[in-house]
N, C-alpha and C positions, 0 to 999 in steps of 0.2 A: 808634558804628555797630556793629551786629551783624547777621549773616546767620542767619536762623532758617528751618529746615525743619520743617513740621508734618505728620506722618502722610503723607509723600509716598510714593506707590507708583506703579509703572510696569508696564504690561502690553503685550504684543506679540501680536497675533493672538488676543486673548482670554486668553492665558496669562500668569500672573505672571512678571515679570522681576525686579522689585525689591520686596521686602516693605515695609510702611510704615516709613519712616525719619523720626525726629524728632531734630533736632540744632540746637544753638545754636553758631555760631562767633563767638567774642568779637572785639572790636577788636584787630587786631595778631596774632591767633592763626592759625596754619596747622594745619588738620586734614587728615590724609592718609586717602585711600580706597585700599584695595588689594583685589585679587581676581583670579581667573583671567580670561582672555579670555572675553568673552561674559557676564560677570557684571553688566554694566550700568553700570560706573563712568563712562565717557564719556557714556553716554546720560543719566545723572543730571546731569552738568554741563551738557548741552545743554538739559535741562528748565529748570534754574536760569537759564541764559542767555536762554531764551525762543525757541530755534530748533529745538526737537524737533517733528518732523512725523510724519504717518502712516507706518507702521502702528502707531505707539505711541499708547496711551491712558494718561492719568495722572489722579491724584487727589491731594488734599492741597494745601498752600499753601506758598509761599516768600515771606518778607518781608525787607526790608532797611530798616534805620533805623526799624523799626516800621511800614513801609508795605508792604502786599501788592503783589507783582509780577504777580499774576494778570491775564492779558490784555494786559499791556504789551509792546509790540514790543521786540526786543533792544536797539535803539539808544537807548531811553529808560531802560534799567534801571540805567545807571551801573555796569556790571560789566565789568572788564577780564579779558582771557584771554591765556594763553600756551600754545603748542603745542610739539610736538617740533621743528617748522620754525619759523624766526624770522618768516617771512611778510612780510618787509620788501618794499616796492615797488621792484623793480630799476630802474624809470625815474626814480625820485626820488633826490635826495641824502639823506644821513643827516639833515641838518637838515630837509629837506622831509618825510621820514618822520615826524619828531617833530611837526612842525607839523600834519600830516594830522588827527591825532586830538584836537588840543588845542582847548579851548573858544575861541570866538570872543572877540576883544578887540582893543585897540589893538596894531598890529603891533610897535612897539618893545617892549611888554611881552611879547609872545609870543616874540620873538626873544631877549629876556633870559632867558626860561624855558628856551628851547632851549639856550643857552649854559650855564646852570646845570645842566641835565640832563646835558649832555655832560661837564661838569666832575665831577659825581657819579660818572659812569661811567668816569672817567679816560680820556676821549676828547676832551679839548679840542683844538680845531683840526681835528677830523675832519668837521665839519658839511658841507663842500662835496664830500666824497668820495662816490662811488656805493657802495652796499652790497657789491658783489661784491669790492671791494678790501680788505674787512675779514676778519679771521680769524673762525672760527666763534664763539669766545668774545666777540669784539667785537660781532658781529651780535646775539648773544643778549642782550648788555647793552643794545644799542640798542632791541631789541624790548621788553625790560622797561621802559626809560625811556619808550618811546612809550606803553605802557599806562598808566604812572604820570602822565605829563603830561596825560592825558585826565581826571585827577582821579576815578578810580573809587572807588565806595563798597564794592566787594568785588572779589576776584580769584579766577579759577578757573585752575588750572594743570593742563594735561593732558600728562603725561610730558614736562615741559619740558627735562629734562636727558638724555633718553634717547640722543641722537645724539653726545654729548660724550665725550671720553676721560676716564679716571678722575680724573686731576689737575685737568683743567678743570672736571669736574662738581663736585668739592669746592669750588673757589673760587667757582663761580657759585652753588651752593647758598647759601653764606654771603652772597653779594651780594644774591640775591633775598630771602631770609628777613629780612635786616637792613633792607632798604628797606620791606618790607611791615610789619614790626614798628614801625619808626620813624614811618610814616604811619598807624598804628593801623587798617589795612585788614583786615577779616576775610577768610581765604583758605581755599579748599578745593582740595586737590591730589590728582591721581590719579598713581600711580606703581606700578611692579612691583618696585622695588628698595628694600629695607629701609634701605639707606644714605642714601636721600633723605629719610627722616623726620626732621623737626627734633628736636633734643635735648629730651627730655621732652614732645614733642608727642603729641597724641591720634591714635589710629589706629582707623579704621572698616574692618572687613573685610566685603566683599560676596561672598556666594556666591549661586547661582541662587535667587532668591525668598527669601533670608534675609539678615539683617544682624546682625553681631556687633561690639560695642564692645571693642576690645583695650586 
């Protein structure tokens, strides 16, 4: 599985926002996007995910596993996303949150996958708890596992560590990158913090209407 961007450019109100970007993100690799506010980082992620709307106009192509995503609705793209907020459903238990995005199948198999995911997140026994009873780090881990049990073919991370304290950021970075690498999922991450960049990871710098590979 690889995520490929081919001469992707984005304009707003007829003015260029992102110059043509061509990039291949390999299976298990996390490529980092950095740039000032307004440089188009999150906009590019939205274009890849398929939920970018007017007033933006785009050109170029995004493909995943060799298949073009052009024109596909977001829910069929097999792309997982993490944001600054965990976005867990407060009216569902932790287990129900994990089940929500999981592919359909026999219920015993799905419940077994939930238990396995909780064990991976070191949250065994937490399935019946509501999200508000968990710490920020625990909720972040549940959010990642919810994305992973949906069996995504790529991941997009939009400032996922921004609201965590320094110690928790470090442990969660390792947790996220290890799981993405182990599942060989190509990942594109937006951040403003150089400390978030994986060791030896590639860095793409976005400035208004320009792109630089660092």
